[in-house]
C-alpha positions in Angstrom: 14.8 -52.7 -22.6 12.4 -50.2 -24.8 12.5 -52.2 -28.3 10.9 -49.1 -29.5 14.3 -47.0 -29.3 14.8 -48.7 -32.5 12.8 -50.2 -35.3 14.5 -52.9 -37.4 13.3 -54.4 -40.6 14.8 -57.1 -42.7 13.5 -57.1 -46.1 13.9 -60.1 -48.3 16.5 -59.1 -50.3 18.9 -59.0 -47.3 18.7 -55.1 -46.3 18.7 -54.8 -42.9 17.3 -51.3 -41.9 17.8 -49.6 -38.2 15.9 -46.6 -37.3 16.4 -44.8 -34.4 13.1 -43.7 -33.1 13.0 -41.3 -30.3 12.2 -38.7 -32.6 10.7 -36.4 -29.2 14.0 -36.2 -28.3 16.1 -35.9 -31.2 16.6 -39.8 -31.5 19.5 -38.6 -29.1 21.4 -41.5 -27.4 20.8 -43.4 -24.1 22.0 -46.4 -22.8 18.9 -48.0 -24.2 19.4 -47.1 -27.9 23.1 -47.4 -27.8 22.5 -51.1 -26.2 19.9 -52.3 -28.8 22.2 -50.6 -32.0 25.4 -52.3 -30.9 23.7 -55.8 -30.3 21.5 -55.6 -33.4 24.3 -54.6 -35.2 26.4 -57.5 -34.4 23.5 -59.9 -34.8 23.0 -58.6 -38.5 27.0 -59.3 -38.9 26.7 -62.8 -37.8 23.5 -63.0 -40.4 24.1 -64.4 -43.5 20.7 -63.3 -45.0 21.8 -59.8 -44.0 24.1 -58.2 -46.6 23.6 -54.6 -46.4 22.7 -52.2 -43.2 20.9 -49.1 -43.5 21.1 -46.3 -40.3 17.8 -44.3 -40.8 15.8 -42.2 -38.1 12.6 -41.1 -37.6 11.6 -37.5 -37.0 13.3 -33.8 -37.9 16.6 -34.9 -36.3 19.4 -37.6 -37.6 20.3 -37.8 -34.2 21.7 -35.2 -31.1 23.9 -37.3 -30.0 24.4 -38.1 -26.1 21.0 -37.4 -24.3 22.1 -34.1 -22.1 19.7 -35.1 -19.4 21.7 -38.6 -19.5 24.3 -36.3 -19.2 23.5 -34.1 -16.6 22.2 -37.0 -14.2 25.5 -38.7 -14.9 27.7 -35.9 -13.9 27.6 -37.2 -10.1 28.0 -40.6 -10.8 31.8 -42.1 -10.5 34.5 -42.3 -13.0 34.0 -45.7 -13.2 30.5 -45.4 -14.1 30.8 -42.7 -16.4 33.8 -44.4 -18.0 30.9 -47.2 -18.5 29.0 -45.1 -20.3 31.8 -44.0 -22.9 32.5 -46.9 -23.7 29.3 -48.1 -24.3 29.0 -45.2 -26.9 32.7 -46.1 -28.0 31.5 -49.6 -28.8 28.5 -48.4 -30.9 31.0 -46.6 -33.2 33.6 -49.3 -33.5 30.7 -52.5 -33.7 29.3 -50.0 -36.8 32.8 -49.1 -38.2 34.0 -52.6 -38.2 31.1 -54.1 -40.0 31.8 -56.4 -42.8 29.1 -55.9 -44.8 28.1 -52.6 -46.3 26.5 -49.6 -44.4 24.7 -46.8 -45.8 23.8 -44.0 -43.6 20.1 -41.7 -44.1 20.5 -38.3 -42.6 17.5 -36.4 -42.9 17.6 -33.4 -40.3 20.6 -32.5 -37.8 23.4 -34.6 -36.9 25.2 -33.4 -34.4 28.0 -35.1 -31.8 27.4 -38.9 -31.4 25.4 -38.4 -34.9 28.3 -36.9 -36.8 30.2 -40.3 -35.2 27.5 -42.6 -37.0 27.8 -40.7 -40.1 31.3 -41.4 -40.2 31.1 -44.6 -39.4 29.0 -45.6 -42.3 30.4 -46.3 -45.3 28.3 -44.3 -47.6 25.9 -41.5 -46.3 23.5 -39.4 -48.1 21.9 -36.3 -47.0 18.8 -34.2 -47.5 19.5 -30.5 -48.6 17.7 -29.0 -45.1 20.3 -32.0 -42.7 22.9 -30.2 -40.9 25.9 -31.4 -38.9 27.8 -29.9 -36.0 30.9 -31.6 -33.7 29.1 -29.9 -30.6 30.5 -31.4 -27.6 33.0 -28.1 -26.7 30.2 -25.9 -26.1 28.9 -28.3 -23.1 32.8 -28.1 -22.1 32.9 -31.7 -23.6 35.6 -32.7 -26.5 34.4 -35.6 -29.2 36.7 -38.2 -27.9 34.8 -41.6 -29.1 33.8 -40.4 -32.0 36.7 -38.8 -33.1 39.1 -42.0 -35.0 36.1 -41.5 -37.6 35.5 -38.2 -37.8 39.2 -37.2 -38.4 38.7 -40.4 -41.1 36.2 -38.7 -43.2 36.9 -35.0 -42.7 41.0 -35.1 -42.2 43.1 -34.2 -39.7 43.4 -30.1 -41.1 39.2 -29.5 -41.1 38.8 -32.1 -37.9 40.9 -29.3 -36.2 38.6 -26.6 -37.0 35.0 -27.9 -36.6 36.1 -29.9 -33.4 37.3 -26.4 -31.9 34.6 -24.1 -33.2 31.5 -26.4 -32.9 30.4 -24.6 -35.9 26.9 -25.7 -38.0 27.8 -27.8 -40.8 25.7 -27.2 -44.1 24.7 -30.4 -46.0 26.8 -28.9 -48.8 29.4 -28.1 -46.9 29.8 -31.7 -45.5 29.4 -33.1 -48.8 32.4 -30.7 -49.8 34.3 -31.9 -47.0 33.7 -36.0 -47.5 31.8 -36.7 -44.5 28.3 -37.0 -47.0 28.8 -38.8 -50.3 25.5 -37.7 -51.9 23.1 -34.6 -51.3 19.4 -35.2 -52.2 16.8 -32.5 -51.7 14.3 -34.4 -49.7 13.7 -37.6 -48.0 11.7 -38.8 -51.0 15.0 -38.5 -53.6 16.6 -40.0 -50.1 14.6 -42.9 -50.5 15.1 -43.2 -54.0 18.7 -42.6 -53.9 18.9 -45.4 -51.1 17.3 -47.8 -53.3 19.1 -47.2 -56.1 22.5 -47.8 -54.1 21.6 -50.5 -52.1 20.6 -52.1 -55.4 23.7 -51.7 -56.9 25.2 -53.5 -54.0 23.4 -56.1 -54.0 24.4 -56.7 -57.7 27.8 -57.5 -56.1 29.4 -60.7 -54.8 28.6 -60.1 -51.1 32.6 -62.1 -50.3 34.1 -59.2 -52.6 32.3 -56.3 -51.0 33.8 -57.6 -47.9 37.4 -58.2 -49.0 37.2 -54.7 -51.0 36.0 -52.6 -48.0 38.8 -54.6 -45.7 41.6 -53.9 -48.8 40.8 -49.5 -47.8 41.7 -50.3 -44.4 44.7 -52.4 -45.1 46.1 -50.3 -47.8 45.5 -46.6 -46.6 48.4 -44.7 -45.4 50.9 -47.1 -46.1 54.1 -46.6 -48.3 53.8 -48.7 -51.4 57.0 -50.8 -51.1 57.4 -54.8 -52.0 55.4 -55.9 -48.8 52.9 -54.1 -49.6 53.0 -55.2 -53.2 53.5 -58.7 -52.5 50.1 -58.4 -50.1 48.0 -57.4 -53.1 48.9 -59.7 -55.1 48.1 -62.2 -52.8 44.8 -61.1 -52.4 44.3 -61.1 -56.5 45.6 -64.6 -56.6 43.5 -65.8 -53.4 40.2 -64.3 -55.0 40.9 -65.3 -58.5 40.4 -68.9 -57.3 37.5 -68.4 -54.9 34.0 -70.2 -55.2 32.9 -66.6 -55.9 35.5 -65.5 -58.7 34.5 -68.6 -60.4 30.4 -67.7 -60.5 30.6 -64.2 -61.0 33.0 -64.3 -63.9 30.9 -68.0 -65.8 27.7 -65.9 -64.8 29.1 -62.8 -66.7 30.7 -65.0 -69.8 27.4 -67.1 -70.0 25.3 -63.6 -69.8 23.1 -64.6 -66.6 22.8 -63.5 -63.2 25.4 -64.5 -60.5 23.8 -66.9 -57.8 23.7 -63.9 -55.4 21.9 -61.9 -57.3 17.6 -62.7 -56.9 16.2 -63.5 -60.3 
């Protein structure tokens, strides 16, 4: 593996920053980058010292998605070989989307194809004013198959129909309006400041509570508010109230001190 395709840094506050590092190729996916990202994300998920995951990129582009040179070479491969490659990218998206820890995408430039998928899989997306987004697969005679569950969840079905079929370029402002991006900033310096502000806020919160809150959205969204759902959510509240983390959080608040999970 070429470890330089993805640079990983974990600071002493538990922020793990993954920086895609193929700037000369617009951080396009190759088998190596996909494998490193997937494996490293899983390791961070299992590491209690890691509390937040930040996904960034070097160069003028966030990610161009699949490496077209690799795709052209694979056109002559068997269906089984192409299936294995597609499953690799699908597993990267599933892994990123299903992490229990907070995830933040920092989009400083163009995000095409799989780059849009990575953006949609993260809990929070911050983009500079010069960032652009494009679900570009149909221009190549393809469809955005493996990223579709996550992009549709971010854009909604109606907007997804449009952008999946037209492959129009979305400005950062449009991506923000549609909900793909949470926050717009002027440049990379402001983006770093926004990331610092948001990660600092996250680090003040109970790690277990944030995991439960993230899972809550997946569990509740789209369900009918019936007796079963009410009983489920009430049960979650009762369970968490009795948890050691909640006891510590309440005690810290009443005693006007920092909870144990916040570094002094």
